[in-house]
N, C-alpha and C positions, 0 to 999 in steps of 0.2 A: 726202876727208872734207870735208863742208861746214863753214863757220865755226860754225854753230849746234851741230853735233855735236861739233866740237873743243872748244867752250866747255863743253858739257854733260859731255863726257868729263873735261875738266880739273877741273871743279867736283867731280865724283864722286871723282876721284883725291885731290884736296885733302881732301875730307871723310873719306875712308878713312884718309889719312895722319894727320889731326888726331885722329881717333878712336883710332888706334893709339898716339898719344902720341909720335910720332917727328918730329924736325925734318926739314926738307926735305932736308938733307944726309944725315942718318941714313937716311931713307927711300930716297934715291938709292943709297946704299951697299948697302942690303939688296937692291934691285932690280938693281943692277949697271949703273946709268946715271950719267952726270955730273950733278951737282946743277944745272948750268945747263940741261941737257935737261929735268930734272924741272920746273924753273921754267917753261920754255916749254910743257910739257904742261899744267901747271896753269893757265896763262893762255890756253891755246888757240892759242898761236903755233906749236907743233909740229904737223905734219901727217903722220901715218902714211900712207905711200903706198899700202899695200894693206890690205884688211880683215884678212888673216891676221896682219899686223904688229900691228894693234890688239888682236887676240885674244891674241897672245903677250904683249903688254904687260899686258893685264888679268890674265893668269895670273901674271905676275911680281909685279904689284901685290898680287894676292890673297895670294900666298905671303908677301910682305913684311908685309902687314897681319895675316895669320893671322885674317882675318875670314871666318866660314863663309858660303858662298854669295855672296861679294862680286861675282862675275861675273854671277850670275843676277839680281841686283838692279839692275844698271846699265841 
């Protein structure tokens, strides 16, 4: 994933997390990731190696946020 896409992905995840009212640690717990990994995602430092990994992450984030159509708006 390019740096630009990682940054956009991270910004969107952060926006969804803030909208849901969860702290980074709470959000990470809901998704099942370490809070350090969530930090890396939100800053664009984490790089999902395969597109299917990014899709799986978006589904987990969507479920954590309980935001309708979160994946379709990304």
